[in-house]
N, C-alpha and C positions, 0 to 999 in steps of 0.2 A: 768869560767876559759877558756873554749874553745872559747867563744865570745871574751874575752879580748885578747887572743893570736891572734885570727884572725884579730882583729882591729889593733893591734900593728904591725903584719906582713905586713898587707896591707899598713899601714901608712909608714912603712919603705920603701916599694917598691916605693910608690909615691914620697917620699922625694928624693930617689936616682934618680928616673926618671925625676924629675922636671926640672933640668937644661937642659936636652936634649930635653924634650918634651914641654918646656914652649912656651906659645903663649901669648904675651901681648895683652890683650883684652880691648876694650873701649866700649863694648856693655852691660856692667852691667846696670841693671835698676836703674834709679835715683829715689830717694824718692820724692814724691810730683808730682803735675801735671805740664803740660806746659800750658801756656796761649793761645796757638794757636790751638791745636788739641789733642784729646786723642790718645795715641800711637796705632799703628797698631799691632794687635795680631791675628795670624791665629788660627782659631778654628779647632783643630785636629779632633774633633768628627763630624764636618760638612763634608759630603761627597764631597762637591764642593770645600773644602779648602778655604773658604772665610774668610776675616777679620771680627772680631766681630762687627764692625760698619756696615758691609754689610749684615750680617745674619738677615733675616727678623724676625726670632723667638727671644725669650728672652733668651740670653746667658750671663752668668757671667763668668769671667776668673780670677783666682787667680794665680799669678806667681811672679817671681823675688823676691825682698826683702820682699814684702808683705807676700808671702808664707813662706819664711825662718823664719820670725819673728813670724808668727801666728801658726806655727806647734805645735801640741800637741801629746799626746800619742795615740789618736784615730782620725779617719777621721772626725767623727761628731764634736768633740771639735775643730778641726782645722778650720772647716767651720762655726762654730757657730758664729753668729754676722753679717754675710753678710746679706743684705736685703733679706728676704724671706727664709732664711736658719737657721735652729736650729739643736739641737742634742738631742738624747735620751740616755744620759749616764747611764751606768750600771757599777759602780765601776770605777777603773782607767784603765781597759784594754779593755772595749767594749763601743762603742758609735757610733750609726749609724747616718747619716745625715737625717734631717727632712726638706722636701721642701714643702713650702706652706701648712704646717700642716699634711703632709703625709710622711710616711716612708715605709720601706719594708713591703709587697711585691709590693708596688706601686712606689717606687723610686729605680731605678736600679743603682748599682755601677759597672762601667766598667773599664777595663784596656785597654786603647787605643782602645776602641770600642767593646770589648768582655767581657762577664761576668766573675766575679771572681770565681764563683762556690765554695764558702765557705758555712758556715752554718748560716750566719748573717741574712738571710731572715726568718729563722725559729723562732728565739728567740732574745730578746734584749740583753741577756747576752752572745751572741756569737759575737766574734770580727770580724770586717771587715778585711780580709786578704790583706790589702794594707798598706805599711809602709810610713807614711807621710814624714819621713826624707829623703826618696829616690826619692821623686817626683819632677819633673821639673815644673809641673803646674797642676791645677785642673780646670775643666770646669763644670759648672752647667747649664744643658739644661732644658728648660721649653717650653711647647707648641709644635708646629709642629716639631721642631728640635729633640725632644725626641721621637716622634712617630715612627721613623725609627728603634728604638731599642726595640720595642715590648710592649706587655701589661704590662710587669714588670716595664715599664717607664711611665705608664699612668699618674703618678703624677710628673715625672721628671726623669732626669738621671744625674749622677755624673761621669764624665770621668777622670780617673787618667792618667796623662802624665808622662812618665819616660824615662830614657836613656838606658834601659837594652838591646835594640836591636839597634846597631849603624846604622845610615842612611846616614852618610857621613864620608869620611876619614879626620881625624883632620889635621888642618894646622900644619906643622912642625912635623907631626907624632904622636902627643899625646896631650891630655888635661886631666885635672882631678880636683878633689875637695877634700878638707879635712875640717872637721868641728868637733868641740867639744863643748859641752854645759853642764852647771850645773844649777840645779833648787833648790830653797830653801824650798818650801812648802812640797815637796815630796822627797827631797834629790835626785833629778834627776841626773843621770850620763848618758850622751848620746854622741855618736860619729858616724861620717859618713866618709867613704873613698870611692873614685871612680876613676877609670882610664879608659880612652878610648885611645887605640893605634892602629895605622894602617899603612899599607904599601901596595903599589900596589892596588889591588882591595879588600883587606881584612881588616877588622877592628874587634877588640876584646874589650869587655867591662867587667871589673871586678869591683864589688861594694859590700860594706857591710855596715850595720848599726846595732847599738846595743843601747838599752835603758834599764836602770834599775831604777825603782822608788820604794820608800817605801810607806806605807800607808800615804795619804796626810793629812795635818793639816786642821782643820775646826774651825772657830771661834764660841764662845758662844754656845758650844754644850756639850753633856754629855761626849764625848770623845775628847781628844786633837787631836788625829788622828783617822780617820774613818777606823775602822778595815775592812780589806779585799779589800782595794783599791790599793794594790801594783800591779806592772806590770813589767815583765822582758821579753823583746822581742829581738830577733836577726834575721837578714835577710841577706842573701848573694845571689848574682846573678853572673852568667857567661854567657855572650852573644857573638855571633859571626855572622858577616854579610859578604856577598859578595856584593860589591857596584860597579855599572857600571855607564856609562854616562847617562843612561835613567831609572835608578831605582836601587833597592836593593832587596836582599832576605836574611833574617836572622832568628836566633832562639836564645832563652835564657832559661836557667834553673834557677829557683828561689826556694830557700828553706827557710821557715820561721818557727822558733820555738818561742813559747810564753808561759808564765806562768803568770796568773793573777788571782786576787781574785774575789769571788762572794759574795759581801756583802748582797745581798737580799735573799739568799737561806735560807729558814726556813723549818724544817721537821715536825713541829707540826701538819700539815694538810695532810701529805703524805698518811695516811690511809683513807682519805675521798674518797667516791665513790658514784656514782649516783644510785638511784632507780627510774627509769623513769625520770621525770624532777625535782626530789628532791635530795638534798644532804644528805648523812648520814656520820657523822664523829664520830668515836669512837663507843659508844653504839647506838643502833637504837632509843633510846628514849630521847637522850640528845639534839636534834635539834628542838628548838621551832621557827617556821618560823615567828611568830608574834613578837618575842622579839630580836632574835639574828641578828640584822642588823648592818651594818657598823657604827662604832663609829667615830665621828669626832675628838675625842680626842685620837690621835694615840700614842701608846707606842713606843718610840724610842729605847727601850732596846734591846740589841743584846745578844743572848744566847751563842755566841761563845767565848771561851776563847782565849787569845792571841795566835796567829799563828794557831788557830783551825778552821779558816774560810775555807769553801770549795774553791777549786781553779780549774782553767782550765789548762790542759797541752795540748798544741796545736802544731800540725805539719802539715804544708802545703807544698806540692811539686808541682811545676807548670812548664810547658813548654809553652812558647809563640813562635808562628811563625808569622812573619810579612814580607810582601813584597809589592813592588810597581813597576809597569812598565808603563812608560810614552810613549805615541804615539806608541803603539804596532802595529797598522795597521790602514788603512784608516777608518775614522768614529768613532774611539775610541781615546780619549785623555789620559785616565789613567785607569789602573786596580789596585785595592788595595785588598790585602788578609790579613785577620787577623784571628788568631786561638789561643785558649787557652785550655790546657789539664791539669786538676787538679786532684790530689790525696790528699784529705783533711781528717784529722781526729782530733778530740779533745776529751779528757777524762775529766770528772768532778770528782775530787778526794776529799774525805773527810775522815779524820782520817786515812790516809794512804791507803784507799781502793778506787778502781775505782768504782764509782757509776753508771755512764752512759758513753757510748762511742758513739759519733756521727761521721759518716763518709759520705763523699760526693765525688764520683768519676764521672767525666764526662768531656764533652768538649763543647765549644761554638766556632763556626767558621762562618765567613761571607766573601763574595766576593762582591766588589763594582766595577761596570763598568761605567765610566763617558764617555758619548758620546760627539762627536763633536757637536757644535751648529746646531740646525735644526730649520730653520725659526725663529731664534732669541731665541730659547729655549736652555738653558743649563740644563743638568740633569744627574741623576745617576740611574741605575737599579741594584738591588742587590738580593742576596740570603743568607739566614742564616739558620744554623742547629745547634741544641744543644741537649745534653742528660745529665741527672742528675740521678745517682743512689744513693739514700739517705737512710741511715739506722740509727736507734737509738737502742742501746742494753743496757739493765740494768734497774736500779731503775726508771729512768725517761724516759722510752721508750714510750712517748706519741704518737709517730707516727710509724706505722709499716713500714718495708722496702718497699720503693716505687721507681718507675722509672717514669721520666717525659721526653718525647721526644717532640721536637718542630721543625717545619720547617716553613720558611717564605720567601715570595718574597716581594720586596718593590720598590717604584719608587718615586723619587723627581725631580721636574722640576721647573725652575726659568726663568722668562722673565722680561727684563727691557724695559719699554716704557716711554721714556722721564724722568720725575721726579717720575715715579711709578715703583716699584719693586714688581712683583707678584710671589708667590710661592705656590706650591701645592704638596701634598704627599699622597700616599696610601700604605697600608701594609696589606697583607693577611697572616694569620698564621693558622697553624694546630697543635694542641697540643693533645698528647695522654698521659694520666696518668694511672698508675696501682699501686696496692699495694697488699701485701700478704693477701689473704682471703677477698678481697674487689672487687666490680665490677669496670671494666674499665670505664674511663670517657674520652670522646673525645669532643673537642671543636674547633671551627673555628672562632676565633676573626677577625674582619675586622675593619680597622681604616682608616680614611680619614681626611685630613686637608687642609685648604686654608688660605692664608694671603696676605694682600696688604699693602705695605709701601709707603708713600707719602713724598717726600722731598719738603716740601712747602716753605722752605727758606734755604739759605746756612747753613749747619750744623744742621738743624732741620728736624726731621722725625716723622711722626705719623703712627702707625701701628695698623691694626685690624687683629686678627687671630681667626679663627673659626675651631673647630675640633670635630669630632665624633670618640672616641677611645673606644676600647674594650679590656678587660683583661679576660683571662681564669682563673678559680680558681686554686690555688696552691694545691700541694699534701697535705699540712697541712690542708688547709680549707676543702678538700674533705675527708681525711681519719683519722684525729687526733682522738685519743681515749685513754686518760690517764691523769695522774697528771703532770702538768707543774709548777715546783716549782718557776721558775724565775718570773712567772707572777701571782703566787698564784691562779691557776685555775685548774680545771679538764676540759680538752678540748674534745669536741665531734664534729667531722666533719660531712659533709653531702655530700655524693657522687652524689646527684642530683642537686647540685648547677649549675646555668646557668652562662653564661658570664656576666661580669659587664660592663655596657656601660656608658660612660661619654660624655656629650655634653658641650663643653667649649667655652667661648668667652673671649678674652683678648684685652685690648686697652693699647698701650704703646706709651709714648712720650719720645723722645731722643733729646739731643743736644750734639754734639761732637766737636764743634769748639767754640772759643771765651773764654772770661774770665769765663763765666758761662757754665758748662757742667752738664748734668743731665740725669737720666734714671728713669722713673716712670711708673708703671703698675697698672691697675685695672683688676681683673679677676673674673670669675664666672664659677664654675664647677657644673653641674647638673648630678647626677648619677641615672641611672635606675638600680636597683638590686645591690646596693652597698653591698659588702660582709663584714660582721662585726661579732664580737663575742657577741652574744646576751646572756645576763645574765638570766639564768633560775632560779637559786636559790643561796643563799648566807648564809654562816655560818661564823660569825665574819668577818675576812678579806679574806676568801677563797670563790671563786665563782665557780659555775657550769656554763660553757658557751657552747653554740652551735653555730657553724658558720651558719649564716642566711643571708638573703638578704632583703634590704629595700631601698627605695629611699632617697637620701640625697643630700645636696648641700654644696659647699665650696665657700665662697665669701671673697675677700681680696684685699688689696693694699700693695704695696712695692715700695721703691725708694730711691734714693740718689741724692742730688743736691750739687755741689761744685763750689765755687767761688775762682778764682786765683787772689789774690791781686797784685801779681807780680810773675815773674818766681822764684820758690823756696818757695813760701809762699801761702798757701791756707787754706780754711775752708770748712767744709761740714756739712750738716744735713741729717740724714737718719732715716729710720724706716720701720716698717711693721705691718700688722694686718690681721688676718684671723679668720673667724667665720664659723664653721661647724655644720650643723643641720640636723636632720632627718626630712623629710617632714611630718611625722606623729607626730612630736613634740619631743623635747629633743635635747640635745647637744651631739656631739661625744666626746669620751674620749681623753685625752692627747693632746689637741690642744694647741700649744704654746701661751703664753701671748703676748699682743701687746708690741712693743718696739719703743722708740724714742731716738735718740742720736745726739750728735754733735761731730765733730772731727776737729782737726787742724793738718796740716803737714807742714814741712819745710825742706829745704836742703840749705846749704851754704858751699861752699868749700868741705871739707872732712866730714862735719857733716850733719847728717840727723836725722829725728825723727818725733814724733807726739804724741798726747794725745787725748783720747776720753772719753766722759761721756755718759753712756747709762742708761736710765730709763726703767726698765722692769716692766710693770704694773701688778696689781693683776689680776689673772685669776679666775673669778667667773662664767664663762659660762661652767658649769661642768656637766658631766654625773652623773646619780643617785648614783653610788658607789664611786665617787670622793669627795675630799674635796677642798675647796678654797685654792689656792696657793698665799701667799702674794707677793706683789711687792718688788722690791729692786733697789738700785742704784749700778752701776758698773763704776769704773774709771780704765782705762788701759793706759799705756804710753810706748813708745819705744824711745831709743836713740842709734845711731850708728855712728861709725867713720871708714872711709875707709883709708887703708894704701896701699902704693905701695912698696912691699918688693921685689924688683928686678923683677923676672919673675912672681911673684904671686900677684894677686889683693886680698887683705885681708880686711875683715871687722870684727870689734869688736862691739858687740851689747849687749844691756841689755833691757829686756822687763819686765815690771811689770804689773800684772793683779790683779784685785780685790784689788786695793790699799786701799780702805776703810775697808778692812777685814770684809765685811758684811756676815752674815749668809744668804745664798740664796738657794732656791730650784727651780728646773726646772720642770715645770708642764708637759712637754712632756715626762718625764722619768717615767718608771714603778715604780721607787723608789722615786717618787716625795715627799713623806711624810717622808722618813727615810734617804735619802742620800743628805746631803747638798753639794753644790758645793765647790770646792777647795778654801781655804782661801787665804790671801795675798801671792803672789808668785812672785819671781824675777828669771828670767832666764838670765844667762850670757853666751854668745857664741862667738866663734872665727871661722870664715869661710874663707878659702883661695881657690881661683880658679886660675888655671894656664893652 
């Protein structure tokens, strides 16, 4: 009720303000490509502020109509399907991005360059505290570009771009957006309102978003709807900035409340405990290690009665501070400041009782100084500091109260020599971790990268990137000690873990001009001391794991090629594949299956749209405790119509996903065997910008 009232009130304000604040805009993204050149898109996470076609590293950007149409209830689902990007869904409210087969703690989610400081890195059933409905864009960084964001981005970084802190005074004093959408498979009701207004040197931003979904429908399954996949989330932000001729300084306060189900939580193993490296579940004599192994024939039965599934009650309070000053003094072109301060907590509730409470209080701040060119070198030097005070109290307190402090300095330099663009980066970190009753752990990861890009023909570039990256173990990997129901494990940490070191090589081919545009990459990551959950013992589906280290490798390819038949009509082929193996033999768990797809896009007059077919192949490269995940076909389509309603540019759109209504499972999910993906779904939306 409070969310609905907030949305209605905000919508009323926007509608009243629209005539006075309206700005007729002609910069809305057009669906489909141009035959001449890929559009210029500035990469916000790049310290040098370069266009994505100029960044040497591998960067993907999702923005405009593509982002509006693809948005889902979680960040992982929103990005799923981009080449090299998957999701690890956990019900309808949690889903982290998976980049090249890796997710948290090796893929870092950022809000305009600084960490979110939620609890999503600790467990797959913890939501990423970023609302896709309020995003202006999403950047996926891989290779040297991600190195500047620390060891937590050793596998990649996902940067969320929003409008919460104004950076310019709106033309005619104001601009805004209103959107409403409905979905069929989960009875989605969602809405967005936002307004930026300014006068003189000050601008204010007010925005809110709300989403309510029921348990989603699944085809050909024991349940018509998958119990525990509901999601109710509301987010509101107030931002204020001072804006001058050479920069800005602003702050924003964001509060998010969420309530979503936990379909994978089962309590049948909560009394299991270790004796040395063996599990004891129930009586001490009922565990036969020769016979009680993982059964390939999984029981999909849920023990929860209707509305009896455990759920999360989440509250996140966050303050963002952002600023930029151009040409402050001789020798410096720009200084950027970013900071995030978060007070996060969520409670896991079952049968009306709070079982476990997770809290995370901390900050992440960075300063970047871009120097004037020196002998043809453009570069940035920066400093970053962060702190996380994390605690879990209750039935599932598998991690003692802990504190992680981190400081870092970094440097990025670029030089253009003729048709060659050279880039190098270094980062030195110092991390100190501590936990109640446990020894302190200090680590000093050092990372360095270099890349060379050759423009061997107009529009064509070939890039080779090499990196040596290090990551310090997380507090969870160091200090875990308890039952973790979301992953069906009893976790044991190791305070003696060393840094994890990755040696990577990536070769990328791009074409950005002409009828044919493409991006394709082949990569290899060799890990010394890869930190993973080693299975010590197993009872039925419950495992005793200890965080350990072993050498491993990730090898893969990803890419997309598009052909523009004429302006407004194009077709593309895309796909990805990654193989992850331990050097001593065996496959790593939860590695996404290979994908291959085709897509067609068009726009003509006010109409635009597209359709795609994706084949997700069977995943049979599995860890010992996993089962084979069958392949499936997926067809999605979008149709949109643009209207010019006086001062507002409006779009009506409909997007259909899983149009074949296939029963499909995602191998990257911890619930790969028991949680089918959403069935056939249609989302109808109306979005107006003014």
